[in-house]
gemmi code that builds the backbone of each chain (N, CA, C; Angstrom):
import gemmi

chains = {
    "A": [
        ("MET", (40.116, 129.386, 143.067), (39.256, 128.334, 142.528), (39.766, 126.977, 143.019)),
        ("ALA", (38.917, 126.276, 143.730), (39.297, 124.955, 144.230), (38.624, 123.886, 143.397)),
        ("THR", (39.383, 122.869, 143.092), (38.833, 121.824, 142.232), (39.112, 120.450, 142.816)),
        ("VAL", (38.122, 119.590, 142.721), (38.322, 118.175, 143.016), (38.088, 117.445, 141.714)),
        ("GLU", (39.009, 116.577, 141.351), (38.831, 115.820, 140.116), (38.711, 114.340, 140.405)),
        ("LEU", (37.896, 113.709, 139.598), (37.631, 112.284, 139.780), (37.707, 111.654, 138.399)),
        ("ARG", (38.412, 110.529, 138.309), (38.422, 109.772, 137.055), (38.031, 108.356, 137.398)),
        ("PHE", (37.130, 107.807, 136.629), (36.757, 106.418, 136.914), (36.566, 105.638, 135.628)),
        ("SER", (36.898, 104.342, 135.700), (36.684, 103.456, 134.557), (35.209, 103.477, 134.208)),
        ("ALA", (34.920, 103.408, 132.915), (33.536, 103.543, 132.452), (32.715, 102.306, 132.808)),
        ("LEU", (32.426, 102.149, 134.098), (31.639, 101.020, 134.597), (30.466, 101.555, 135.426)),
        ("PRO", (29.282, 100.978, 135.229), (28.087, 101.477, 135.929), (28.244, 101.524, 137.448)),
        ("GLU", (28.994, 100.564, 138.020), (29.085, 100.526, 139.482), (29.817, 101.727, 140.073)),
        ("HIS", (30.567, 102.456, 139.245), (31.279, 103.619, 139.784), (30.458, 104.911, 139.757)),
        ("VAL", (29.321, 104.867, 139.080), (28.511, 106.086, 138.973), (28.011, 106.537, 140.343)),
        ("ARG", (27.679, 105.553, 141.173), (27.204, 105.891, 142.518), (28.293, 106.617, 143.316)),
        ("THR", (29.519, 106.140, 143.170), (30.645, 106.788, 143.856), (30.758, 108.247, 143.408)),
        ("ALA", (30.627, 108.466, 142.102), (30.719, 109.832, 141.577), (29.610, 110.713, 142.168)),
        ("ARG", (28.414, 110.135, 142.301), (27.298, 110.898, 142.888), (27.604, 111.298, 144.324)),
        ("LEU", (28.121, 110.330, 145.083), (28.391, 110.583, 146.503), (29.480, 111.633, 146.681)),
        ("VAL", (30.550, 111.518, 145.880), (31.660, 112.479, 145.978), (31.167, 113.872, 145.580)),
        ("ALA", (30.424, 113.940, 144.477), (29.936, 115.241, 143.996), (29.058, 115.913, 145.053)),
        ("ALA", (28.170, 115.131, 145.663), (27.275, 115.711, 146.666), (28.054, 116.178, 147.896)),
        ("ALA", (29.073, 115.406, 148.283), (29.870, 115.778, 149.461), (30.632, 117.076, 149.212)),
        ("VAL", (31.236, 117.192, 148.025), (32.021, 118.393, 147.713), (31.083, 119.593, 147.559)),
        ("ALA", (29.925, 119.365, 146.938), (28.965, 120.458, 146.740), (28.455, 120.991, 148.084)),
        ("ARG", (28.196, 120.072, 149.001), (27.721, 120.481, 150.331), (28.775, 121.351, 151.015)),
        ("ARG", (30.013, 120.916, 150.923), (31.107, 121.675, 151.521), (31.257, 123.054, 150.882)),
        ("ALA", (30.972, 123.109, 149.574), (31.132, 124.369, 148.841), (30.005, 125.361, 149.139)),
        ("GLY", (28.952, 124.887, 149.798), (27.868, 125.792, 150.164), (26.659, 125.746, 149.238)),
        ("VAL", (26.538, 124.673, 148.468), (25.321, 124.499, 147.667), (24.174, 124.181, 148.634)),
        ("ASP", (23.046, 124.816, 148.401), (21.872, 124.662, 149.261), (21.491, 123.184, 149.435)),
        ("GLU", (21.244, 122.809, 150.682), (20.868, 121.419, 150.983), (19.676, 120.955, 150.141)),
        ("ALA", (18.749, 121.873, 149.907), (17.522, 121.522, 149.173), (17.811, 121.132, 147.728)),
        ("VAL", (18.969, 121.569, 147.223), (19.311, 121.312, 145.819), (20.192, 120.065, 145.667)),
        ("LEU", (20.719, 119.572, 146.803), (21.689, 118.470, 146.719), (21.116, 117.200, 146.087)),
        ("ASP", (19.843, 116.927, 146.353), (19.214, 115.747, 145.739), (19.213, 115.868, 144.227)),
        ("GLU", (18.890, 117.076, 143.759), (18.843, 117.311, 142.313), (20.235, 117.246, 141.709)),
        ("LEU", (21.190, 117.800, 142.441), (22.580, 117.773, 141.980), (23.083, 116.339, 141.869)),
        ("ARG", (22.744, 115.537, 142.875), (23.157, 114.139, 142.885), (22.573, 113.404, 141.669)),
        ("LEU", (21.307, 113.674, 141.413), (20.648, 113.030, 140.278), (21.267, 113.501, 138.954)),
        ("ALA", (21.483, 114.816, 138.849), (22.017, 115.366, 137.591), (23.413, 114.829, 137.294)),
        ("VAL", (24.258, 114.769, 138.313), (25.624, 114.285, 138.077), (25.593, 112.788, 137.755)),
        ("GLY", (24.670, 112.078, 138.386), (24.507, 110.651, 138.068), (24.077, 110.451, 136.625)),
        ("GLU", (23.158, 111.277, 136.170), (22.699, 111.189, 134.777), (23.853, 111.464, 133.810)),
        ("ALA", (24.623, 112.504, 134.117), (25.725, 112.870, 133.229), (26.771, 111.750, 133.194)),
        ("CYS", (27.048, 111.158, 134.360), (28.041, 110.080, 134.426), (27.515, 108.806, 133.749)),
        ("SER", (26.237, 108.484, 133.953), (25.660, 107.293, 133.314), (25.749, 107.429, 131.801)),
        ("ARG", (25.464, 108.625, 131.330), (25.510, 108.895, 129.892), (26.942, 108.709, 129.370)),
        ("ALA", (27.907, 109.250, 130.120), (29.307, 109.133, 129.698), (29.748, 107.663, 129.694)),
        ("VAL", (29.347, 106.919, 130.731), (29.695, 105.491, 130.807), (29.114, 104.755, 129.600)),
        ("GLY", (27.852, 105.043, 129.314), (27.194, 104.404, 128.171), (27.894, 104.729, 126.863)),
        ("LEU", (28.249, 105.981, 126.695), (28.918, 106.403, 125.453), (30.282, 105.722, 125.316)),
        ("HIS", (31.027, 105.638, 126.412), (32.331, 104.961, 126.362), (32.163, 103.486, 126.019)),
        ("GLN", (31.156, 102.868, 126.643), (30.967, 101.426, 126.405), (30.529, 101.149, 124.973)),
        ("ILE", (29.623, 101.958, 124.466), (29.136, 101.754, 123.090), (30.273, 101.955, 122.092)),
        ("SER", (31.116, 102.960, 122.357), (32.184, 103.287, 121.404), (33.457, 102.494, 121.660)),
        ("GLY", (33.473, 101.674, 122.724), (34.679, 100.919, 123.036), (35.847, 101.794, 123.474)),
        ("VAL", (35.530, 102.905, 124.094), (36.581, 103.804, 124.591), (37.058, 103.280, 125.948)),
        ("THR", (38.361, 103.088, 126.112), (38.869, 102.536, 127.372), (39.285, 103.625, 128.366)),
        ("ALA", (39.325, 104.847, 127.906), (39.725, 105.960, 128.779), (38.695, 106.132, 129.898)),
        ("PRO", (39.137, 106.671, 131.042), (38.178, 106.886, 132.126), (37.250, 108.075, 131.855)),
        ("VAL", (36.135, 108.077, 132.561), (35.232, 109.230, 132.552), (35.801, 110.240, 133.546)),
        ("LYS", (35.744, 111.509, 133.179), (36.326, 112.535, 134.064), (35.238, 113.422, 134.654)),
        ("VAL", (35.367, 113.661, 135.945), (34.435, 114.561, 136.618), (35.262, 115.628, 137.328)),
        ("ALA", (34.970, 116.883, 137.061), (35.647, 117.974, 137.761), (34.612, 118.718, 138.587)),
        ("LEU", (34.914, 118.893, 139.871), (34.020, 119.595, 140.796), (34.702, 120.913, 141.127)),
        ("ILE", (34.146, 121.993, 140.637), (34.850, 123.273, 140.657), (34.126, 124.276, 141.550)),
        ("GLU", (34.844, 124.671, 142.590), (34.288, 125.631, 143.529), (34.785, 127.011, 143.142)),
        ("GLU", (33.861, 127.891, 142.823), (34.242, 129.250, 142.459), (33.511, 130.213, 143.379)),
        ("GLU", (33.801, 131.494, 143.199), (33.125, 132.477, 144.026), (31.636, 132.476, 143.673)),
        ("LYS", (30.823, 132.249, 144.650), (29.361, 132.279, 144.516), (28.761, 131.213, 143.606)),
        ("GLN", (29.590, 130.311, 143.103), (28.998, 129.235, 142.308), (29.820, 127.950, 142.380)),
        ("PHE", (29.147, 126.864, 142.076), (29.774, 125.555, 142.098), (29.427, 124.871, 140.779)),
        ("SER", (30.457, 124.382, 140.091), (30.204, 123.753, 138.796), (30.684, 122.309, 138.793)),
        ("ILE", (29.996, 121.512, 138.031), (30.413, 120.126, 137.819), (30.557, 119.906, 136.322)),
        ("GLU", (31.724, 119.425, 135.928), (31.938, 119.095, 134.525), (32.126, 117.592, 134.400)),
        ("VAL", (31.345, 116.986, 133.542), (31.493, 115.561, 133.275), (31.922, 115.423, 131.821)),
        ("GLY", (33.110, 114.867, 131.651), (33.658, 114.771, 130.303), (33.793, 113.337, 129.835)),
        ("ASP", (33.435, 113.104, 128.599), (33.637, 111.779, 128.015), (34.582, 111.916, 126.827)),
        ("GLU", (35.107, 110.787, 126.400), (36.020, 110.823, 125.248), (35.450, 110.036, 124.077)),
        ("ALA", (34.148, 109.868, 124.078), (33.510, 109.117, 122.991), (33.336, 110.016, 121.769)),
        ("PRO", (33.590, 109.461, 120.581), (33.372, 110.260, 119.382), (31.880, 110.491, 119.173)),
        ("HIS", (31.450, 111.728, 119.233), (30.027, 112.031, 119.061), (29.737, 112.290, 117.597)),
        ("ALA", (28.523, 111.965, 117.226), (28.095, 112.314, 115.872), (27.973, 113.835, 115.813)),
        ("VAL", (28.680, 114.430, 114.900), (28.636, 115.878, 114.758), (27.602, 116.190, 113.670)),
        ("PRO", (26.752, 117.185, 113.906), (25.752, 117.497, 112.883), (26.396, 117.646, 111.499)),
        ("GLY", (25.853, 116.931, 110.550), (26.397, 116.985, 109.190), (27.579, 116.051, 108.986)),
        ("GLY", (28.020, 115.422, 110.095), (29.188, 114.544, 109.990), (28.786, 113.103, 109.766)),
        ("ASP", (29.716, 112.200, 110.048), (29.470, 110.782, 109.845), (28.559, 110.256, 110.954)),
        ("THR", (27.403, 109.757, 110.610), (26.459, 109.289, 111.622), (26.293, 107.766, 111.592)),
        ("SER", (27.170, 107.084, 110.876), (27.007, 105.636, 110.708), (27.092, 104.874, 112.036)),
        ("ALA", (27.770, 105.450, 113.035), (27.978, 104.745, 114.304), (26.679, 104.492, 115.061)),
        ("GLY", (25.663, 105.331, 114.865), (24.476, 105.241, 115.712), (23.332, 104.436, 115.124)),
        ("GLN", (23.604, 103.621, 114.110), (22.475, 103.040, 113.396), (21.660, 102.015, 114.154)),
        ("ASP", (22.322, 101.100, 114.906), (21.472, 100.161, 115.633), (21.446, 100.464, 117.123)),
        ("GLY", (21.744, 101.692, 117.456), (21.762, 102.058, 118.866), (20.561, 102.888, 119.286)),
        ("ASP", (19.397, 102.604, 118.690), (18.224, 103.419, 118.991), (17.868, 103.452, 120.476)),
        ("ALA", (17.914, 102.272, 121.122), (17.567, 102.214, 122.540), (18.536, 103.061, 123.355)),
        ("GLU", (19.824, 102.951, 123.013), (20.834, 103.722, 123.739), (20.613, 105.208, 123.516)),
        ("VAL", (20.288, 105.562, 122.285), (20.075, 106.970, 121.971), (18.895, 107.505, 122.778)),
        ("GLU", (17.830, 106.686, 122.883), (16.668, 107.105, 123.661), (17.033, 107.329, 125.122)),
        ("GLU", (17.816, 106.397, 125.689), (18.216, 106.555, 127.092), (19.090, 107.780, 127.269)),
        ("ASP", (19.956, 107.992, 126.290), (20.846, 109.141, 126.302), (20.024, 110.429, 126.334)),
        ("GLU", (18.979, 110.478, 125.503), (18.134, 111.668, 125.440), (17.332, 111.845, 126.720)),
        ("MET", (16.896, 110.733, 127.289), (16.153, 110.794, 128.545), (17.043, 111.367, 129.641)),
        ("GLY", (18.307, 110.927, 129.666), (19.255, 111.450, 130.650), (19.429, 112.950, 130.501)),
        ("LEU", (19.580, 113.390, 129.277), (19.745, 114.827, 129.026), (18.476, 115.600, 129.387)),
        ("ALA", (17.319, 114.967, 129.128), (16.049, 115.618, 129.465), (15.952, 115.832, 130.973)),
        ("VAL", (16.377, 114.813, 131.722), (16.344, 114.928, 133.179), (17.292, 116.030, 133.638)),
        ("ILE", (18.496, 116.052, 133.067), (19.478, 117.075, 133.451), (18.928, 118.474, 133.170)),
        ("SER", (18.390, 118.668, 131.970), (17.926, 120.021, 131.657), (16.681, 120.393, 132.460)),
        ("GLY", (15.919, 119.368, 132.903), (14.789, 119.660, 133.774), (15.218, 120.030, 135.181)),
        ("LEU", (16.359, 119.514, 135.602), (16.808, 119.720, 136.985), (17.717, 120.928, 137.151)),
        ("VAL", (18.521, 121.198, 136.151), (19.565, 122.216, 136.299), (19.257, 123.404, 135.391)),
        ("ASP", (19.221, 124.588, 135.983), (18.914, 125.787, 135.189), (20.085, 126.163, 134.304)),
        ("ASP", (21.285, 125.997, 134.835), (22.479, 126.450, 134.131), (23.273, 125.236, 133.655)),
        ("VAL", (23.028, 124.813, 132.437), (23.717, 123.641, 131.909), (24.165, 123.891, 130.475)),
        ("GLU", (25.393, 123.461, 130.195), (25.929, 123.593, 128.840), (26.376, 122.217, 128.381)),
        ("VAL", (25.982, 121.841, 127.199), (26.418, 120.565, 126.640), (27.214, 120.857, 125.385)),
        ("THR", (28.465, 120.430, 125.375), (29.273, 120.614, 124.172), (29.753, 119.253, 123.692)),
        ("THR", (29.711, 119.059, 122.410), (30.175, 117.782, 121.871), (31.063, 118.029, 120.668)),
        ("GLY", (32.008, 117.138, 120.523), (32.887, 117.209, 119.369), (33.297, 115.804, 118.991)),
        ("GLN", (34.143, 115.679, 118.012), (34.536, 114.338, 117.583), (35.424, 113.635, 118.601)),
        ("ASN", (36.035, 114.413, 119.508), (36.927, 113.802, 120.491), (36.287, 113.634, 121.858)),
        ("GLY", (35.000, 113.895, 121.923), (34.323, 113.716, 123.197), (33.356, 114.832, 123.496)),
        ("GLY", (32.680, 114.679, 124.624), (31.692, 115.682, 124.995), (31.892, 116.133, 126.424)),
        ("LEU", (31.257, 117.243, 126.757), (31.377, 117.778, 128.107), (30.020, 118.343, 128.524)),
        ("ILE", (29.594, 117.964, 129.711), (28.389, 118.564, 130.284), (28.846, 119.398, 131.470)),
        ("ARG", (28.525, 120.680, 131.441), (28.889, 121.555, 132.554), (27.614, 122.071, 133.210)),
        ("MET", (27.522, 121.820, 134.493), (26.328, 122.229, 135.242), (26.763, 123.139, 136.374)),
        ("THR", (26.026, 124.202, 136.585), (26.434, 125.166, 137.603), (25.275, 125.494, 138.546)),
        ("TRP", (25.616, 125.585, 139.825), (24.640, 125.959, 140.854), (25.198, 127.129, 141.664)),
        ("PRO", (24.322, 127.994, 142.155), (24.797, 129.071, 143.027), (25.175, 128.520, 144.401)),
        ("THR", (26.058, 129.209, 145.089), (26.408, 128.784, 146.449), (26.200, 129.931, 147.431)),
        ("THR", (25.958, 129.553, 148.664), (25.894, 130.537, 149.734), (27.154, 130.333, 150.558)),
        ("PRO", (27.973, 131.371, 150.712), (29.210, 131.152, 151.468), (28.909, 130.800, 152.914)),
        ("PRO", (29.681, 129.887, 153.508), (29.451, 129.556, 154.918), (29.675, 130.792, 155.785)),
        ("ALA", (28.988, 130.835, 156.918), (29.017, 132.005, 157.791), (30.435, 132.413, 158.171)),
        ("THR", (31.311, 131.444, 158.358), (32.668, 131.754, 158.808), (33.455, 132.540, 157.758)),
        ("ALA", (33.093, 132.393, 156.494), (33.822, 133.074, 155.432), (33.564, 134.576, 155.451)),
        ("LEU", (32.549, 135.019, 156.164), (32.197, 136.437, 156.181), (33.021, 137.209, 157.198)),
        ("VAL", (33.650, 136.495, 158.104), (34.410, 137.149, 159.181), (35.639, 137.838, 158.616)),
    ],
    "B": [
        ("MET", (24.160, 101.751, 148.586), (23.113, 100.765, 148.870), (22.712, 100.053, 147.582)),
        ("ASP", (22.486, 98.766, 147.707), (22.105, 97.987, 146.538), (20.584, 98.015, 146.380)),
        ("LEU", (20.140, 97.275, 145.379), (18.712, 97.224, 145.105), (18.116, 95.995, 145.788)),
        ("SER", (16.956, 96.149, 146.415), (16.277, 94.972, 146.951), (14.942, 94.815, 146.237)),
        ("LEU", (14.589, 93.570, 145.969), (13.359, 93.277, 145.239), (12.626, 92.144, 145.925)),
        ("SER", (11.325, 92.298, 146.119), (10.540, 91.158, 146.577), (9.160, 91.239, 145.931)),
        ("THR", (8.600, 90.083, 145.643), (7.288, 90.080, 144.983), (6.290, 89.277, 145.795)),
        ("ARG", (5.047, 89.693, 145.689), (3.963, 88.940, 146.328), (2.707, 89.120, 145.477)),
        ("THR", (1.769, 88.215, 145.669), (0.531, 88.274, 144.890), (-0.602, 88.772, 145.766)),
        ("VAL", (-1.339, 89.745, 145.258), (-2.528, 90.244, 145.956), (-3.666, 90.172, 144.947)),
        ("GLY", (-4.557, 89.200, 145.125), (-5.631, 89.003, 144.144), (-5.029, 88.664, 142.789)),
        ("ASP", (-5.429, 89.423, 141.759), (-4.874, 89.160, 140.427), (-3.686, 90.066, 140.131)),
        ("ARG", (-3.198, 90.775, 141.133), (-2.059, 91.690, 140.935), (-0.781, 91.094, 141.518)),
        ("THR", (0.313, 91.447, 140.897), (1.605, 91.067, 141.450), (2.289, 92.341, 141.933)),
        ("VAL", (2.579, 92.371, 143.219), (3.210, 93.552, 143.800), (4.715, 93.327, 143.876)),
        ("VAL", (5.457, 94.247, 143.275), (6.917, 94.195, 143.321), (7.372, 95.311, 144.259)),
        ("GLU", (7.948, 94.915, 145.379), (8.424, 95.908, 146.337), (9.895, 96.177, 146.048)),
        ("VAL", (10.200, 97.429, 145.750), (11.567, 97.787, 145.388), (12.163, 98.659, 146.476)),
        ("GLY", (13.402, 98.372, 146.840), (14.074, 99.195, 147.836), (15.488, 99.524, 147.396)),
        ("GLY", (16.013, 100.639, 147.892), (17.391, 101.009, 147.582), (17.495, 101.959, 146.405)),
        ("GLU", (18.566, 101.818, 145.639), (18.839, 102.768, 144.560), (18.656, 102.112, 143.198)),
        ("ILE", (17.844, 102.723, 142.354), (17.685, 102.234, 140.986), (18.496, 103.161, 140.094)),
        ("ASP", (19.646, 102.679, 139.650), (20.474, 103.507, 138.773), (21.048, 102.646, 137.658)),
        ("VAL", (22.016, 103.200, 136.957), (22.578, 102.520, 135.794), (23.181, 101.161, 136.154)),
        ("TYR", (23.585, 100.997, 137.415), (24.179, 99.743, 137.856), (23.120, 98.721, 138.253)),
        ("THR", (22.101, 99.173, 138.982), (21.127, 98.227, 139.530), (19.898, 98.015, 138.640)),
        ("ALA", (19.644, 98.954, 137.720), (18.430, 98.868, 136.896), (18.300, 97.534, 136.137)),
        ("PRO", (19.408, 96.954, 135.640), (19.261, 95.675, 134.946), (18.599, 94.587, 135.792)),
        ("LYS", (18.825, 94.620, 137.124), (18.199, 93.617, 138.005), (16.683, 93.802, 138.031)),
        ("LEU", (16.261, 95.047, 138.064), (14.820, 95.325, 138.053), (14.232, 94.912, 136.703)),
        ("ARG", (14.972, 95.205, 135.623), (14.500, 94.819, 134.294), (14.293, 93.298, 134.217)),
        ("GLU", (15.290, 92.549, 134.701), (15.197, 91.075, 134.704), (13.970, 90.598, 135.464)),
        ("GLN", (13.751, 91.218, 136.631), (12.614, 90.821, 137.460), (11.289, 91.058, 136.734)),
        ("LEU", (11.153, 92.231, 136.093), (9.901, 92.552, 135.400), (9.700, 91.628, 134.202)),
        ("VAL", (10.792, 91.386, 133.460), (10.697, 90.504, 132.286), (10.267, 89.106, 132.717)),
        ("GLU", (10.878, 88.630, 133.814), (10.567, 87.294, 134.309), (9.092, 87.185, 134.727)),
        ("LEU", (8.617, 88.206, 135.420), (7.208, 88.191, 135.856), (6.265, 88.125, 134.657)),
        ("VAL", (6.560, 88.945, 133.641), (5.689, 88.964, 132.458), (5.780, 87.627, 131.718)),
        ("ASN", (6.990, 87.100, 131.609), (7.157, 85.798, 130.945), (6.413, 84.684, 131.669)),
        ("ASP", (6.268, 84.855, 132.998), (5.544, 83.844, 133.782), (4.037, 84.086, 133.795)),
        ("GLY", (3.600, 85.079, 133.037), (2.158, 85.300, 132.913), (1.565, 86.292, 133.899)),
        ("ASN", (2.425, 87.070, 134.578), (1.907, 88.115, 135.479), (1.824, 89.427, 134.698)),
        ("PHE", (0.603, 89.806, 134.312), (0.446, 90.977, 133.446), (-0.108, 92.203, 134.164)),
        ("HIS", (-0.468, 92.037, 135.444), (-0.967, 93.197, 136.205), (-0.009, 93.451, 137.370)),
        ("LEU", (0.873, 94.408, 137.149), (1.939, 94.642, 138.119), (1.720, 95.943, 138.892)),
        ("VAL", (2.093, 95.898, 140.153), (2.126, 97.094, 140.990), (3.552, 97.208, 141.504)),
        ("VAL", (4.236, 98.277, 141.144), (5.612, 98.461, 141.608), (5.590, 99.446, 142.768)),
        ("ASP", (5.907, 98.916, 143.941), (5.903, 99.729, 145.155), (7.279, 100.376, 145.326)),
        ("MET", (7.314, 101.701, 145.148), (8.594, 102.428, 145.162), (8.845, 103.144, 146.492)),
        ("GLU", (8.056, 102.827, 147.503), (8.202, 103.575, 148.759), (9.570, 103.404, 149.408)),
        ("GLY", (10.233, 102.286, 149.122), (11.553, 102.067, 149.725), (12.698, 102.499, 148.818)),
        ("VAL", (12.368, 103.200, 147.738), (13.420, 103.603, 146.786), (14.044, 104.928, 147.233)),
        ("ASP", (15.364, 104.925, 147.350), (16.075, 106.129, 147.792), (16.524, 106.984, 146.619)),
        ("PHE", (16.679, 106.335, 145.469), (17.235, 107.063, 144.328), (16.721, 106.414, 143.047)),
        ("LEU", (16.345, 107.258, 142.098), (15.860, 106.752, 140.807), (16.404, 107.651, 139.714)),
        ("ASP", (17.023, 107.080, 138.704), (17.509, 107.916, 137.601), (16.818, 107.512, 136.293)),
        ("SER", (17.266, 108.084, 135.198), (16.568, 107.857, 133.930), (16.702, 106.409, 133.451)),
        ("THR", (17.760, 105.732, 133.887), (17.889, 104.312, 133.535), (16.742, 103.529, 134.171)),
        ("GLY", (16.432, 103.875, 135.424), (15.326, 103.240, 136.131), (13.995, 103.559, 135.454)),
        ("LEU", (13.837, 104.817, 135.041), (12.612, 105.197, 134.327), (12.479, 104.364, 133.060)),
        ("GLY", (13.606, 104.187, 132.365), (13.605, 103.401, 131.123), (13.131, 101.973, 131.370)),
        ("VAL", (13.563, 101.395, 132.494), (13.158, 100.024, 132.828), (11.658, 99.964, 133.112)),
        ("LEU", (11.144, 100.957, 133.818), (9.711, 100.983, 134.126), (8.884, 101.144, 132.847)),
        ("VAL", (9.361, 102.014, 131.946), (8.662, 102.193, 130.666), (8.702, 100.884, 129.870)),
        ("GLY", (9.835, 100.199, 129.903), (9.969, 98.901, 129.229), (8.995, 97.885, 129.805)),
        ("GLY", (8.842, 97.901, 131.138), (7.904, 97.002, 131.814), (6.471, 97.293, 131.380)),
        ("LEU", (6.170, 98.589, 131.294), (4.830, 99.002, 130.880), (4.531, 98.512, 129.457)),
        ("LYS", (5.502, 98.646, 128.577), (5.316, 98.185, 127.196), (5.036, 96.681, 127.167)),
        ("ARG", (5.769, 95.949, 127.992), (5.602, 94.487, 128.017), (4.220, 94.075, 128.505)),
        ("VAL", (3.764, 94.687, 129.616), (2.451, 94.263, 130.140), (1.325, 94.723, 129.205)),
        ("ARG", (1.520, 95.866, 128.575), (0.482, 96.363, 127.661), (0.320, 95.446, 126.456)),
        ("ALA", (1.401, 94.794, 126.067), (1.341, 93.850, 124.951), (0.403, 92.690, 125.290)),
        ("HIS", (0.148, 92.495, 126.605), (-0.748, 91.422, 127.046), (-2.008, 92.012, 127.682)),
        ("GLU", (-2.296, 93.251, 127.314), (-3.437, 93.976, 127.893), (-3.381, 94.022, 129.411)),
        ("GLY", (-2.187, 94.151, 129.914), (-1.999, 94.215, 131.358), (-1.851, 95.647, 131.828)),
        ("SER", (-1.354, 95.801, 133.062), (-1.185, 97.139, 133.620), (0.062, 97.189, 134.495)),
        ("LEU", (0.614, 98.384, 134.600), (1.730, 98.580, 135.518), (1.456, 99.864, 136.299)),
        ("ARG", (1.219, 99.706, 137.575), (0.916, 100.842, 138.444), (2.055, 101.056, 139.427)),
        ("LEU", (2.251, 102.321, 139.772), (3.328, 102.642, 140.711), (2.734, 103.112, 142.026)),
        ("VAL", (3.453, 102.832, 143.097), (3.092, 103.385, 144.400), (4.253, 104.255, 144.839)),
        ("CYS", (3.991, 105.540, 145.022), (5.060, 106.452, 145.417), (4.491, 107.706, 146.059)),
        ("ASN", (5.031, 108.049, 147.202), (4.647, 109.299, 147.878), (5.842, 110.229, 148.062)),
        ("GLN", (6.993, 109.795, 147.609), (8.191, 110.595, 147.879), (8.342, 111.695, 146.839)),
        ("GLU", (8.383, 112.912, 147.317), (8.424, 114.071, 146.419), (9.628, 114.035, 145.477)),
        ("ARG", (10.797, 113.651, 145.996), (11.986, 113.707, 145.134), (11.932, 112.676, 144.005)),
        ("ILE", (11.210, 111.574, 144.250), (11.041, 110.572, 143.193), (9.939, 111.026, 142.232)),
        ("LEU", (8.854, 111.546, 142.787), (7.735, 112.010, 141.952), (8.184, 113.106, 140.995)),
        ("LYS", (9.110, 113.937, 141.479), (9.602, 115.047, 140.658), (10.222, 114.552, 139.342)),
        ("ILE", (10.899, 113.406, 139.429), (11.557, 112.867, 138.228), (10.498, 112.426, 137.207)),
        ("PHE", (9.395, 111.869, 137.713), (8.305, 111.489, 136.813), (7.663, 112.727, 136.196)),
        ("ARG", (7.584, 113.785, 136.992), (6.958, 115.006, 136.481), (7.799, 115.670, 135.393)),
        ("ILE", (9.099, 115.846, 135.656), (9.910, 116.587, 134.675), (10.094, 115.809, 133.379)),
        ("THR", (9.884, 114.492, 133.434), (10.013, 113.711, 132.197), (8.642, 113.472, 131.553)),
        ("GLY", (7.596, 114.003, 132.169), (6.251, 113.843, 131.607), (5.663, 112.455, 131.820)),
        ("LEU", (6.319, 111.644, 132.637), (5.866, 110.256, 132.800), (4.697, 110.107, 133.774)),
        ("THR", (4.328, 111.206, 134.444), (3.132, 111.132, 135.302), (1.894, 110.894, 134.438)),
        ("LYS", (2.013, 111.236, 133.147), (0.877, 111.008, 132.238), (0.866, 109.562, 131.734)),
        ("VAL", (1.979, 108.890, 131.882), (2.110, 107.538, 131.345), (1.793, 106.480, 132.400)),
        ("PHE", (2.241, 106.737, 133.629), (2.031, 105.765, 134.709), (0.934, 106.218, 135.670)),
        ("PRO", (0.021, 105.313, 136.011), (-0.863, 105.622, 137.135), (-0.024, 105.547, 138.410)),
        ("ILE", (-0.004, 106.635, 139.186), (0.789, 106.658, 140.416), (-0.152, 106.747, 141.614)),
        ("HIS", (-0.015, 105.780, 142.510), (-0.919, 105.685, 143.654), (-0.189, 105.981, 144.957)),
        ("THR", (-0.998, 106.298, 145.989), (-0.389, 106.645, 147.273), (-0.224, 105.424, 148.181)),
        ("SER", (-0.890, 104.321, 147.848), (-0.709, 103.109, 148.661), (-0.879, 101.873, 147.788)),
        ("VAL", (-0.323, 100.772, 148.264), (-0.461, 99.499, 147.545), (-1.938, 99.106, 147.474)),
        ("GLU", (-2.657, 99.338, 148.571), (-4.085, 98.982, 148.622), (-4.850, 99.700, 147.514)),
        ("GLU", (-4.554, 100.995, 147.373), (-5.217, 101.803, 146.346), (-4.879, 101.291, 144.947)),
        ("ALA", (-3.599, 100.966, 144.745), (-3.156, 100.491, 143.424), (-3.786, 99.141, 143.085)),
        ("VAL", (-3.877, 98.278, 144.090), (-4.431, 96.942, 143.869), (-5.929, 97.039, 143.559)),
        ("ALA", (-6.600, 98.014, 144.185), (-8.044, 98.168, 144.000), (-8.395, 98.879, 142.691)),
        ("ALA", (-7.414, 99.592, 142.106), (-7.695, 100.400, 140.904), (-7.990, 99.496, 139.699)),
        ("THR", (-8.971, 99.918, 138.928), (-9.370, 99.070, 137.801), (-9.344, 99.791, 136.455)),
        ("ASP", (-9.361, 101.112, 136.440), (-9.492, 101.803, 135.140), (-8.239, 101.705, 134.296)),
    ],
}
model = gemmi.Model(1)
for chain_id, residues in chains.items():
    chain = gemmi.Chain(chain_id)
    for i, (resn, *xyz) in enumerate(residues, 1):
        res = gemmi.Residue()
        res.name, res.seqid = resn, gemmi.SeqId(i, " ")
        for name, pos in zip(("N", "CA", "C"), xyz):
            atom = gemmi.Atom()
            atom.name, atom.element = name, gemmi.Element(name[0])
            atom.pos, atom.b_iso = gemmi.Position(*pos), 0.0
            res.add_atom(atom)
        chain.add_residue(res)
    model.add_chain(chain)
structure = gemmi.Structure()
structure.add_model(model)
structure.setup_entities()
């Protein structure tokens, strides 16, 4: 299992860098060219969401992106360290953040529309979006 | 690539030509431009997206915000886009039902309904 990890300060200008790196690593891993546009968009959405969550919550920790090459599949994990509202838990943090919440939901809607295999986990110490795509091994690997 | 914006007037429409990437970093510039146009009394906007290489949900949010603003003045916001990868984002979010999307600026400028 080969992994590339990226950590960046929660600033909007770094999201583009994350998109470019993710697409480059995915291409190398054998993700279909036709899917790379969608992958780029999905990882951008996940990173934008994480940046927004860090900024709203005043979290200074970086956003983490792990690009994981496995046999026959390629996964991207985008992790944030923002305290998420847990169902049934304290929801006072989100009271005047309606616009942010809407954008957050729009981002997730785009991700789930683009990626068939996506898992979103959230807890009080942060959240993780894991997206997976199939890969075709390069011809040389068959030799 | 950064975002490029230019505006011109065609009849009673204001055409905003957008180029580059509309994402979480650049979307605020587009938002400012749309707000400024509406504040200056331009309520019939055509956003030409043919030069857009990338659009994310932040960009969609700005366009929806623009639409809300012009509608408050009984205006309109029409899009020009032929790029499949951009159109796909409007489709999966259901926004093709919200925005009139045209294949050319001429068509968008001529549209009246």
